[in-house]
N, C-alpha and C positions, 0 to 999 in steps of 0.2 A: 348504252351498249359500248363495249370495250373498242378502242379507236384501231387496234390492230386487227380486228374482226372486219372492220369497214373496209380496210384496205384488201382484203381478199374478195371483196363483193364486186360484181358488175354494176354499172349505173342503176339497172333495173332493181337490184336486189337492196342497194344503199337507199333507195327511195322508199321500197316496202319496209325496210327496218326503221327508217326515219319515221314512216307514217305511224307503225305501232307504237313506238316510243313515244312520240309527240303527240299525236292526233287521238290515238286509244289509250294512252297514258299508262301502258305497261310499264312494269318496273324494269330497271336494268338487268336485274337476274332473270326475268321472264323473257327479255329480248334475247338475252345470251343462250338460253336454251332453245328458243326459236332456231336462232341462227345455226347452232350445232346440229338440231335435228335436220333443218334444210338443207345444209352442207353435205351431211351424210347421204341424204336422199339424192341430191344432184349428182355427187360423185359416182354413187352407185349406177344412178342413171346412164351418165355417160361412159362408163365402164361396159354396162352391159350392151349398149347400142354400138360399142365401137368406136365412140367419139374421140377417144384418146389411146395413145399406145398401150398396147396390152402389158408392157414391162413397167409401165409407171406405177409405182407404188400408190395404194388407195388413199393414204393420206397426204399425199402430194397431188391428187387430181385437182386442178383449178377450177374456180366458179367463178372467176372475173369476166368471163366471156359469155355466161349466161344470158340468154335473151328471150324475147318472145317467140321466136321462131324455133327455138330449141323446145321451149315449154308446150308449144302445140303439139308436140310429138307424145306427149305424154298421155297414157290411156289409164283407165282404171285397172286394167291387169297388170300394167308396170307396176302400179301402187301395191298392190296385192302380192306380186312377186317380191317386192322390197319389203314389205312385212314380214314374209316367209324368211327372207334372207337375214332380218335383223333379229328373228326368232331363233333360227337356226345357228346361223353363222357367227352372230355376236351375243346369243345367250339372253336378250332383252327380255326382262318380265312383261306380263299383261300390263301392269301400271306403265311401264317406260313406253311400250308400244301405243298405248291409250295416248300419251302425250304426244308422240310422234304423229298420230293420227290428226290431233288437235293443232299441231303446229302447221300440218299439209293442208287442212281445211282452211285456217285461217290466211294462208299463203293464196289459195286459189280463190278463196272469196273475195280477197283485194283484186286479183287479176280479172275476174269475171263481173262482180257486181259493183266495185269501186271505180276501178279504172275502165273497165270494159275493154282490156287488151285481148282477152279471150272470149268467145262466143260461147263456148261450153267449159263447164266445171267438171273436170275428169274425177274428182274425188266426192262429187254430191251424192253417191250412193255407197260410199266406203263405210264399212260396218267398223264400230270400235270395239277393240278385245275388253272383254269384261274382266273388271278388276275384282281381285279377291277381297272380300269385305273382311276385315278383322278388326277387332276392338284393340283400342290404343293401350299399351303399357304404361304404367305410372309408378311412382314411388310412393310408398305408404307414408303416412305422417312419422312414423318411426325412422324411416329410410331417410326422409326429408331433413329430419332433426340431425341424423347422423351426417348427412353430407354438410350441413352447415357448420356442425362441430368438428369436421375434418380440415377445415381452412386452417392454414399456417404459412408462415414463410414471408418473404419481402413485400409480397404485394396482398397480404392478407385482408386489408381492409377493403382494397378493390374488390377483391374475389369474393369476399363476403356480401359486399353490397350488390355485387353483379347476381349472385346466386339468389341472394334475397328476392330481388326484383324479378328474376324469372321465376320463382317458386310461387310468389304472391301475386304477380300480375299476368303471367303467362304470355310474355313476350317471345317473339321468333328471335333467333340470334341476329339476324341482321337488323333487327329493330333495337336490340340492345347496343350493338355496335354504332348504330346511328344517332343515340342519344346525345344531347348536347346540355351543357350548363343552362342555356337559355330556355330549354323544354321544362325546367323546374318551376312551378309557379309558387308566389309567395302564399298561394292559398292551399299548398300541398298537394298540386295537379301535377301530372306528368303528361305532356304533350308527346305521342308517339307517331311516328310516319310508318305506316304499313305497306303492304303491296299496292302497286299502283300508285304511290305516292299518296295515298289516302291517309289522313290525319285523324286521329282519336284522341279524345282526352281521359286520361285516367286518375284515379285519386289514390294517393299514397298513404297506407295505412302505417300505424306506428313502427312496425317492423322495418318497412321500406324506407320511412322518412329518417329513422335514426340511424340506419345503415349508411344512408347517403351523407348524413352530417359528418358520421365519423370518418368516411372516406376523404370528404372534401378536406378535413383537416390535415391530411398527408399527401393529398394530391399534388403532383409537382406543379409549379407555377413557372419558374425560370427554363427557360430553353424548351419550352412547349411547342410543337410545330402547328398543332390546330388547338388554338386557345379555348375554342367552344365546345371541343369534345369532351364528353362526360368521361369516358373510360378510355384511358391511355395504355400504351404498350410500354414495354421496357426502354424503347427508343423514345419516349415520349411524344409519340404520333398517335392520333387514333386507332384503337385497338381494330383489327379487322375482323370480318366474321368468322374466318378460319381461327383467329386468335380466341375468340369467345368460346368456340368449340373445343380447341386444346385445354383452356382453362377448366371447363366444366369436365371434359372426359378424364382430365387428371384427377379430379376430386371425386368422381364416381366410382374410380378405381378402390377407393377405400370404404366404399358402402356394400356390404353384402348382399348379394342378390341384384345388384344394379351395376355390376362390374361392365357389362356389354350394352349398356343403355347410352341413348344419343342425348345431346343437348334438347332436341325436340321433346323427350320424355318430360323434361321440366315444363313444359307447356301444357302438356297432357295432365301433369300432375297436378297444376294450378287450376286448371279447368275443372277436373274431377273432384278436388276436394272443395272448390267453391260450389259446385253443383251437390254433390253427395252431402258432404258434411256441413256445408255453409249455407244450404238451402236457397242459393241463388237461382233467380226466375230464368228460365233457358233463355228468354230474349234478353235480358240483361247480359248474361254472358256472351252472347252473340256479339255484343257491342264491345265489351271488354276483351274479347279475343280478336275482333277486327275481322270477322267473317261476314262474307258478302251475302251468303245466304244462309237462313235457319237450319236448313237440311244438315250443313256441315257441323253446325253445332250439336244438332240432335244426336250425333254418335254418343255423346256423354249420357244421355237419357237411356240409350240402348244399352250402354255399360251398366248403368245401375240396374236394369230389367235382367241382364245376364247374371249379375251378382245375386239378385234375388233367387234366381232360377237354380245357381249353384248353390246357394244356402240351403234351400229346400232338399236338393239332390244329396247333399252331405249329412243329412238327418240320419242318425243311426237307424231309424225304422224305414228307410227310404227303400229297402229292397226286401222288407218282411212281407210276405204273402202267407196270410192265414185264412183258412177256409171256415166261415162261423158255423158252429154246430146248431143244427134246427131241432128243437125239441118236437117230439112226436105229438100228435094232438091226440088227446084223450076224448072218448065218447061220453 
């Protein structure tokens, strides 16, 4: 978790965030999301209960005095009013509100079931907003080739290597940014640190291995700030997660039909191509992608089913209705 965030927290909140990061093993990104969600709720609650001056801007409401006595005042009705607020006033989607529910549930579970500071859990019966299920978008084989062919410029070898790994291994952008030179094995394996600091081992195909070798020939050595980082920024420090995003978005602008795609679409692309055209077993794909549950990976089987349905619906005879003639029976 970011240290400047910790400075905003009361002792109780610092203890909680330390617990979910160290004991529960949540990634720094997840802890940051929980912090933002909880801070928004606690600011809203204090404002609604008149615990802060009415003229104090919402973003300046402190949470460094939040203690058990304040938390005891929170009811399920307060939480439902908050969910209504983030939907109507802040424009949060169902998915965002579902994440906020998870953040609150985790927090109050800690207070009631882990530390027993609260005797009742106010969010125990809180409903989760239903997420709209949509199939992931991905690049076709042709679009993927166009993306790789669009690479050029001062950092061409680095960018090509990065895109090749994304398209072949299905890594998250944070996983790409976190790759080290020491993660590349002599047996052509790649160690990846995923969500919750969980590690998985992937095998590099020829495209990935060759792209890495070409990049390493030009990767800076002198003046490098993080000598073990695989991908470096212009300033010779480890490339940031946002830096990976900017690199990928820049090249996607040159691919017709993919101009508005995000970096994450390359992960969907890798998964879809491996499953549908590569015939990869769904359980193997789960391990490659680093999914905790098989249900998360099964969206790619649904994608395949949807395409089969679309194929039959696009048949030129799909909307043809003919009433067969019956011959009259003769005596």
